ROGU-490694 format. One record per residue (C-alpha): residue in three letters; x, y, z. Coordinates in steps of 0.1 Angstrom, whole numbers, plus 5000, padded with zeros to 4 digits. Layout:
residues N
AlaXYZ/...
END
This chain:
residues 372
Met434866538374/Pro436966228366/Ala435165898361/Pro435565658391/Asp438165388389/Arg436365058392/His439664898402/Ala440265138431/Pro440065038467/Gly436665078484/Pro433364898491/Leu433364598468/Ala430464378456/Ala430864018468/Pro431663788439/Arg428863568427/Leu431263348406/Ala434863248414/Val436863118384/Ile439662878396/Ile442562868372/Pro445362608381/Val448562718363/Phe452162598358/Asn454462788334/Glu451662988319/Ala453063338323/Ala452363438287/Asn448663338290/Val447763518323/Ala447063868310/Pro445163758278/Leu442963528300/Val442163808324/Ala441164028295/Arg438863748281/Leu437263688315/Glu436564058318/Ala434764068285/Ala432863738291/Leu431763828326/Ala431064198322/Asp427564178337/Leu428563958367/Pro430464018400/Trp433263778397/Glu436763688408/Ala439563478393/Ile441963278415/Phe445163168399/Val446662878418/Asp450262848407/Asp452562558417/Asn455662778420/Ser456162808382/Pro459862868373/Asp458663108346/Gly457163348371/Thr453463288364/His452563388400/Ala454463718397/Val452663808365/Ala449263728381/Arg450163918413/Ala451164228393/Ile447664228377/Ala446064168411/Thr447664488425/Arg445564678399/Asp442464468398/His440764348430/Arg439064068411/Ile442263878406/Arg443763668434/Val446863448435/Ile447763138455/Arg451363048451/Arg452062688463/Val455562588473/Gly456362228478/Arg452962118466/Arg452161998430/Gly449161868411/Leu446362018391/Ala443561838410/Ser444761948444/Ala445362308431/Cys441762318419/Val440462198453/Glu442662448472/Gly441362738450/Met437762638452/Leu437862618490/Ala439562958491/Thr436563158479/Ala433263268495/Ala431563298461/Pro428363068459/Phe429362938425/Val432862818414/Ala434162738380/Val437362558370/Met439162618337/Asp442662578324/Gly445062868321/Asp446162788286/Leu443362978267/Gln441962658252/His438662668271/Asp436062908258/Glu435363158286/Ala432363298267/Ile430163008279/Leu430763078316/Pro427563278319/Ala425562988303/Leu427262738327/Leu426262958356/Ala422762988344/Ala422462608341/Val423562558377/Ala421462848390/Asp418462688373/Gly418862358391/Ala421762158377/Asp424262038403/Ile427162078379/Ala427462228344/Ile430262098321/Gly431862258291/Ser431761968267/Arg433661888235/His431661578228/Val427961688227/Ala426261838196/Gly427962168188/Gly431162088206/Glu434562048190/Ala437961918202/Ala439961868170/Ala441562208169/Gly443062178204/Phe444061808204/Ser447061638190/Ala446361278178/Ala447961128209/Arg446161358233/Gly442861288215/Ala443460908219/Leu444260948256/Ser441061158261/Gly438860908243/Leu440260608262/Gly439860788295/Ala436260878287/Arg435360518279/Leu436960388311/Ala434960648332/Gln431660548317/Ala431760218334/Leu431760378369/Leu429860698365/Pro426260688380/Thr425260968356/Pro426060938318/Val428561218309/Ala429761268274/Asp432961448284/Pro434061318318/Met437661418310/Ser436761788307/Gly438662038328/Phe436062308323/Phe433062308346/Leu430962498371/Leu429262398403/Arg427762528436/Arg430362588462/Asp428262408488/Leu428462088467/Leu432162118466/Glu432262168504/Glu430161848507/Val432361628486/Ala435861778494/Pro436561538523/Arg436061238499/Leu438161368470/Ala441361188461/Ala442661528447/Arg445361368427/Gly446261378390/Phe444661598363/Lys440961508363/Ile439261678392/Leu435861668374/Leu435761288374/Asp436861288411/Ile433961518420/Leu431361308400/Leu432560978416/Ser432861128451/Ala429361278453/Gly427960948465/Arg424761008446/Lys423461068411/Leu424061438402/Lys421961648378/Val424461728351/Ala424161988323/Glu426661968294/Leu427062278272/Pro429062258239/Tyr432162458232/Arg435062458208/Phe438262348224/Arg440862598210/Ala444462538200/Arg447062638225/Glu448662978217/Ala451662988241/Gly453362748265/Glu453462368264/Ser450962108273/Lys451461928306/Leu449561608295/Asp451361288287/Ala450960918289/Leu451460928327/Val448261118330/Leu446360808318/Leu448060598345/Glu447060848372/Tyr443560848358/Gly443360468359/Gly444560488395/Leu441760728403/Leu439160498388/Leu440560208407/Asp440560408439/Lys436860508435/Ala435860158424/Thr437260008456/Gly435860288478/Gly439360398487/Leu439960068505/Val443660078495/Pro445660408493/Leu446160528458/Arg449860568462/Phe450160218476/Leu448560078445/Gly451060268424/Phe453960158445/Cys452859788441/Ala452459828404/Val455959978401/Gly457159688423/Ala455759438398/Val457659608370/Gly460759598392/Leu460359218396/Leu460359178358/Val463459398355/His465159188382/Met464458858365/Ala465558988331/Ala468759138345/Leu469458808364/Ala469058608333/Ala471458828314/Leu474058848342/Val474058488354/Thr475658378322/Ala478858578329/Leu478958608367/Pro478558378397/Phe474958358409/Asp475458568440/Ala477158848421/Ala474458828394/Gln471758838420/Trp473159148436/Gly473559318403/Ala469959238393/Thr468759358427/Leu470559698422/Leu469059738387/Ala465559648400/Met465859898429/Ser467060168405/Ala464160108381/Asn461760108410/Phe463060438423/Trp462960608389/Leu459460488382/Asn458160578417/Asn459760928413/Arg458060968379/Ile454660808386/Thr453760728422/Tyr455261048436/Arg454961258405/Asp453661558425/Gln456661528449/Arg459261448423/Leu462861468435/Arg465361668415/Gly468961768417/Ala470761678449/Ala467561558465/Leu467261298437/Trp470661138445/Arg470061158483/Gly466660998478/Leu468160718457/Leu470660628484/Ile467960628511/Phe465860408488/Tyr468660158484/Leu468960138522/Val465260108528/Cys464859838502/Gly467959658513/Leu466559638549/Gly463259528534/Ala464959248515/Leu466659128547/Ala463359138565/Asn461758938537/Val464258658539/Gly464158658577/Ile460458648581/Ala459858398554/Gly462558168569/Leu461058198604/Leu457558108592/Leu458857818572/Arg461157688599/Asp458457698626/Gly456057518603/Val453557808604/Leu453257818566/Ala454357618536/Trp457257768516/Gly455057938490/Met452858108516/Ala455858198538/Gly457558358508/Ala454358558499/Ala453958668535/Gly457558798536/Ala457158978503/Leu453959138514/Leu455559268546/Thr458459398526/Val456259588502/Val454359748531/Trp457759828548/Asn459259978517/Tyr456160188510/Ala455860318545/Val459460408550/Ser459860548515/Ala456860778519/Thr458360898552/Leu462060938544/Val462360948506/Trp459361128493/Arg458261298525/Ala455861598521/Arg457761918521/
END
């Protein structure tokens, strides 16, 4: 009599643990990771959910091919949505397993400690973290010098806000109860790359944290998605949590980009006014500043909705129109307030500028970087 096929359809044990794996262009790593999970979790009922942001290398197709043979593998393909944090939240909310873990799909996290992470939470911890920075942990093999510096700076920034001391708040490898995730989900910013810090800061109370050491491995295939912009997003997340979400995170980014645009405008005006009449120099500086603002917003503020190809040029034209109307409104409102004696010239100018920023942000979010 042939041995039963454990991957064949039939009554299935409900998973105790769901491993959420956000991926983008990790096709070469999917099959090796599944094999490693199978070895590490051999004594547990588990499932793995690959959340793919429509990778051009076909990561979702590779994962789905494995899923047709193995009921423990699930795939969420996201089209028109981007971002590691939001992918993690979507995956965690898609399982009925009582425990959920998050790990990267690049083979750098040590799946062998998943049972120990699960045991720590089952024994009373709210969340268990795979840590590179406690005794026995190691990060050197998997970090470039630049990435190590970014991680260290991010950890130091987080310590000022965290109610519970955590040695590795930048970790992307952790496990928690699904009911805790359900509790904090409505308060999550779900932006950027650092979902663990988002959860810790959104809990609204001191959590019992267990940190288990592991060795952060070198990447075997594919390319790292981390760069200097990640630190900017991370700083924005910290500011958002520090202010209790009083001001939208994207609006803060939009304002920061606007401040850079002002510097670009003044520098360009200083250079152009020596060769052109003032009006022409002013228009030239304005166009340069708007172009810089558009590029920076596309790269930073709306990184998860970045425009490319024809949409990029269409978005730039709409952005010029939006900002041009905003500039006209700025001048008109400031002049009206000054003429009617409502405000002094400085306050009138500031009021016009503030209304312009709000206008540009609102209309740009609606027409230029609208959710698809």
